[in-house]
C-alpha positions as CSV (number, residue, x, y, z in Angstrom):
1,M,97.9,104.9,130.6
2,S,97.6,102.5,133.4
3,T,98.4,98.6,133.2
4,A,96.9,95.9,135.1
5,K,97.8,92.2,134.4
6,D,97.4,91.7,130.6
7,V,95.2,94.9,130.0
8,V,96.5,98.3,129.1
9,E,93.9,101.1,129.4
10,F,94.6,104.4,127.8
11,I,93.0,107.6,129.0
12,E,93.1,109.2,125.6
13,T,93.2,108.1,121.9
14,P,96.8,107.1,120.9
15,A,98.2,109.7,118.2
16,L,98.7,107.8,114.9
17,P,101.4,110.1,113.5
18,K,103.4,109.3,116.6
19,L,102.8,105.5,116.4
20,Y,103.8,105.5,112.6
21,T,106.9,107.5,113.3
22,R,107.8,105.0,115.9
23,A,107.2,102.1,113.6
24,I,109.4,103.7,110.9
25,G,112.1,104.3,113.5
26,G,111.9,100.7,114.7
27,R,112.1,99.4,111.2
28,A,115.2,101.6,110.5
29,L,116.9,100.4,113.5
30,A,116.2,96.7,112.7
31,R,117.7,97.1,109.2
32,L,120.8,98.6,110.8
33,G,121.1,95.8,113.4
34,L,120.7,98.2,116.2
35,R,117.5,96.6,117.6
36,G,117.3,93.4,119.7
37,A,115.8,90.3,118.4
38,A,112.2,90.5,117.7
39,A,109.7,88.6,119.9
40,K,108.5,85.1,118.6
41,E,105.1,85.1,120.0
42,F,101.9,87.7,119.6
43,P,101.3,89.3,122.9
44,Q,98.1,88.4,124.8
45,T,97.8,91.9,126.0
46,E,94.3,93.7,125.6
47,F,94.2,97.3,124.8
48,R,91.4,99.4,126.1
49,L,90.0,103.1,125.5
50,P,86.9,103.9,127.5
51,R,84.4,106.9,127.2
52,M,84.9,107.6,123.4
53,R,82.3,109.6,121.2
54,A,82.4,110.1,117.7
55,E,83.6,113.4,116.5
56,P,80.9,115.2,114.6
57,G,83.0,116.9,111.9
58,R,84.9,113.8,111.2
59,L,81.7,111.5,111.1
60,A,80.2,114.1,108.6
61,A,83.3,113.9,106.6
62,Y,83.4,110.3,106.5
63,Q,79.6,109.9,105.3
64,R,80.5,112.3,102.6
65,L,83.5,110.4,101.4
66,M,81.5,107.2,101.5
67,R,78.7,108.8,99.5
68,G,76.3,107.3,102.1
69,A,72.7,108.4,102.8
70,G,74.0,110.6,105.9
71,R,72.0,108.4,108.1
72,D,71.8,109.4,111.8
73,E,74.0,106.7,113.1
74,I,77.6,105.8,113.2
75,P,78.4,103.6,110.2
76,A,80.3,100.2,110.9
77,G,83.3,101.5,109.0
78,F,83.6,104.6,111.2
79,L,83.4,102.4,114.3
80,H,86.5,100.6,112.9
81,I,88.2,104.1,112.4
82,M,87.4,104.7,116.0
83,S,89.1,101.7,117.3
84,F,92.0,101.9,114.8
85,P,94.4,104.0,116.8
86,L,94.2,101.4,119.6
87,S,94.8,98.6,117.0
88,V,97.9,100.5,115.7
89,A,99.1,101.0,119.2
90,L,99.0,97.4,119.8
91,M,100.7,96.5,116.5
92,S,103.6,99.0,117.1
93,S,104.4,98.0,120.6
94,E,107.7,96.5,121.5
95,D,106.5,93.1,122.3
96,F,104.7,92.7,118.9
97,P,106.7,90.3,116.8
98,V,106.1,91.8,113.2
99,S,106.6,95.2,111.7
100,L,103.4,97.4,111.5
101,L,104.8,98.9,108.2
102,G,104.3,96.8,105.1
103,L,101.6,94.7,106.5
104,V,99.1,93.1,103.9
105,H,95.5,93.6,104.8
106,L,93.8,90.5,103.8
107,R,90.2,90.7,105.1
108,N,87.7,92.1,107.6
109,D,84.7,90.3,109.4
110,V,82.4,92.7,111.3
111,E,79.2,92.0,113.3
112,Q,77.1,94.9,114.3
113,Y,74.2,94.2,116.8
114,R,72.2,97.3,116.6
115,R,72.3,100.9,115.2
116,V,74.8,103.0,117.2
117,L,74.0,106.7,117.6
118,P,76.4,109.5,117.3
119,E,75.7,110.8,120.9
120,E,76.7,107.4,122.5
121,E,79.6,107.0,124.7
122,L,81.5,103.9,123.8
123,N,84.2,101.5,125.3
124,F,86.8,100.1,122.9
125,S,89.0,97.1,123.3
126,V,91.4,95.3,121.0
127,N,93.6,92.2,121.1
128,C,95.5,89.9,118.8
129,R,94.3,86.3,118.1
130,N,94.3,83.4,115.7
131,P,98.0,83.7,114.4
132,G,99.0,81.1,111.8
133,R,101.5,80.4,109.4
134,H,100.8,81.5,105.8
135,R,102.5,80.4,102.5
136,A,104.0,83.8,102.5
137,G,104.5,84.6,106.0
138,T,102.7,84.8,109.2
139,Q,98.9,85.9,109.5
140,F,96.9,87.1,112.4
141,Q,93.8,89.0,113.4
142,I,93.3,92.1,115.6
143,Q,90.0,91.9,117.1
144,A,88.3,95.2,118.2
145,E,85.0,95.6,120.2
146,A,82.8,98.5,121.0
147,H,80.6,98.3,124.0
148,S,78.0,100.8,125.3
149,G,79.6,103.0,127.9
150,A,76.1,103.3,129.7
151,T,75.2,99.5,129.8
152,D,78.4,97.6,128.6
153,E,76.2,96.0,125.8
154,L,78.3,94.7,123.0
155,L,77.4,96.8,119.9
156,W,80.0,96.1,117.5
157,R,82.8,93.5,116.8
158,G,85.4,93.6,114.0
159,A,88.1,91.3,113.2
160,S,91.0,92.5,110.7
161,T,93.3,89.9,109.3
162,Y,96.8,91.0,108.3
163,L,99.8,89.1,106.7
164,S,103.5,89.9,107.5
165,R,105.3,88.6,104.4
166,G,108.6,87.0,104.7
167,V,108.1,86.4,108.5
168,F,107.7,82.8,109.5
169,L,106.9,82.2,113.1
170,D,106.2,79.0,114.7
171,Y,102.4,78.6,114.4
172,P,99.8,76.1,112.8
173,E,99.4,76.6,109.0
174,V,96.3,78.4,108.0
175,E,94.0,77.5,105.0
176,D,94.7,79.6,102.0
177,E,92.2,78.8,99.4
178,R,92.9,80.4,96.0
179,R,90.0,80.6,93.3
180,E,89.9,81.6,90.0
181,F,88.3,84.9,89.1
182,S,86.3,85.7,86.1
183,A,84.8,89.3,85.9
184,P,81.1,89.4,85.7
185,D,79.0,92.3,83.9
186,A,79.5,95.4,86.0
187,N,76.7,97.5,87.5
188,E,78.7,100.1,88.9
189,R,81.9,101.9,88.3
190,W,84.0,104.1,90.6
191,E,86.7,106.6,89.5
192,L,89.2,107.0,92.2
193,S,91.2,110.2,92.3
194,A,94.9,110.5,92.9
195,D,94.3,112.0,96.4
196,I,91.7,109.7,97.8
197,G,94.4,108.0,100.0
198,R,95.2,111.4,101.4
199,R,91.4,112.3,101.8
200,Y,90.6,109.0,103.7
201,G,93.6,109.4,105.6
202,A,92.7,112.8,106.8
203,V,89.3,111.5,107.9
204,S,90.5,108.1,109.4
205,G,93.8,109.1,110.7
206,D,95.4,106.3,108.8
207,I,98.4,108.0,107.3
208,N,100.4,104.9,106.4
209,P,102.6,106.2,103.5
210,I,101.5,103.2,101.3
211,H,98.2,105.1,101.0
212,T,99.4,108.7,100.9
213,S,102.7,109.0,99.2
214,T,104.1,107.6,96.1
215,L,107.7,107.5,97.4
216,G,106.4,106.0,100.6
217,A,104.5,103.2,98.8
218,K,107.6,102.3,96.6
219,A,109.8,102.1,99.6
220,L,107.4,99.7,101.1
221,G,107.3,97.6,97.9
222,M,104.5,98.9,95.8
223,K,104.7,100.5,92.4
224,T,102.6,103.4,93.4
225,T,99.9,104.4,96.3
226,I,97.0,102.1,96.8
227,A,93.5,102.8,98.1
228,H,92.7,102.0,101.8
229,G,91.0,98.7,102.0
230,M,88.6,100.2,104.6
231,Y,87.7,103.0,102.2
232,L,86.8,100.6,99.6
233,A,84.9,98.3,101.8
234,G,83.0,101.1,103.6
235,R,82.0,102.7,100.4
236,A,80.7,99.2,99.3
237,L,78.8,98.9,102.5
238,A,77.2,102.3,102.0
239,A,75.8,101.2,98.8
240,A,74.9,97.6,99.8
241,Q,73.4,98.1,103.2
242,P,69.7,98.9,103.3
243,A,68.5,101.6,105.5
244,A,66.3,99.4,107.6
245,A,69.4,96.9,108.3
246,E,70.2,97.5,112.0
247,A,71.9,94.3,112.9
248,F,74.1,92.7,110.3
249,R,77.2,91.0,109.3
250,W,79.7,92.6,106.9
251,S,82.7,90.9,105.4
252,A,85.3,92.3,103.0
253,E,88.3,90.4,101.5
254,F,91.1,92.0,99.6
255,A,92.6,90.1,96.6
256,T,95.2,92.6,94.9
257,P,95.8,96.3,95.6
258,T,93.7,98.9,94.0
259,F,96.0,101.5,92.7
260,I,95.3,105.2,92.7
261,P,94.5,107.0,90.6
262,G,92.3,104.3,88.9
263,S,89.0,102.9,88.2
264,V,87.1,100.0,89.7
265,A,84.3,98.2,88.1
266,L,81.7,96.7,90.6
267,R,79.0,94.2,90.7
268,F,76.3,94.3,93.4
269,Q,74.0,91.4,93.7
270,E,71.0,91.4,96.3
271,R,69.3,88.3,97.5
272,F,65.7,88.0,98.9
273,D,64.0,85.2,100.9
274,A,60.8,83.3,99.9
275,S,58.8,86.1,101.5
276,G,60.6,88.9,99.6
277,A,62.5,90.2,102.4
278,W,66.2,91.1,101.9
279,A,68.6,88.3,102.7
280,G,71.9,90.0,101.8
281,T,74.0,91.7,99.3
282,E,77.1,90.5,97.6
283,Y,79.6,92.7,96.0
284,L,82.8,92.5,93.8
285,G,85.2,95.0,92.6
286,W,87.8,94.5,90.0
287,N,90.2,96.4,87.7
288,P,88.4,97.0,84.4
289,R,91.6,97.2,82.5
290,N,93.1,93.8,83.3
291,G,90.1,91.9,85.0
292,K,91.9,91.2,88.2
293,K,89.9,91.0,91.3
294,N,90.6,93.9,93.9
295,F,88.1,92.8,96.6
296,S,84.8,91.3,97.5
297,G,82.4,90.8,100.3
298,E,79.0,90.5,101.6
299,V,76.4,92.2,103.9
300,S,73.6,90.1,105.3
301,P,71.1,90.4,108.3
302,L,72.2,89.2,111.7
């Protein structure tokens, strides 16, 4: 990779297994007191990875896992997957002030500006922004963008919001509105197998042990493995997005972990404007046993 000012450009996709291994090693050194004091501010560096193309086999496997229609395009969730190694490289860098492991994934906000074709060459970039003091720690966003390699047109932008629990850095407080939830009538139900974390990890490259290993999940404070948030959100998007919607906004918010194996009850609610055109779809997912909300979101035309 080469560095210029506050830009780091990679010549190949960062290897996620190596990044997670480095994060595990850094966590262990910190616990033993063998690592220097952590940074107090988030870096302003932008990481870039040019000339990326979707791998056909992984894309097809993703489409099957999402149970989508197999459209001839790159789904918004797969664009997130393509940018994710760059995001993890940034979050596992030495000057990043919080540990990659144990981060709580709070929400995603995505804008896609047109249909992205599988054969297109893409340039990706990621940076950290909007840090804030949360009641439980420090919150921040990783913003990723995909531009056309041919025209530099902005095709997709996604902001992932994370929380580092127990780490309180000196940033302004963020709003943390808590709403009561009462489960509505479900119109869909998913049965999630014990291996869904490993299966999504194989497609996405996200092999964080909190999703793939019971022992790893317990070591990171969970009672057992949990489903990837972006698996849940991506599958909801595949069900909620009409085939004709080429430019859209998509949001997903995660309330409580979705433990696997397990069941998810869902409610999809479409909206239409006065002319009868699709105006958006809201979705909710919750635990049918205890009624606790797992996730929610919305897809709407851009």
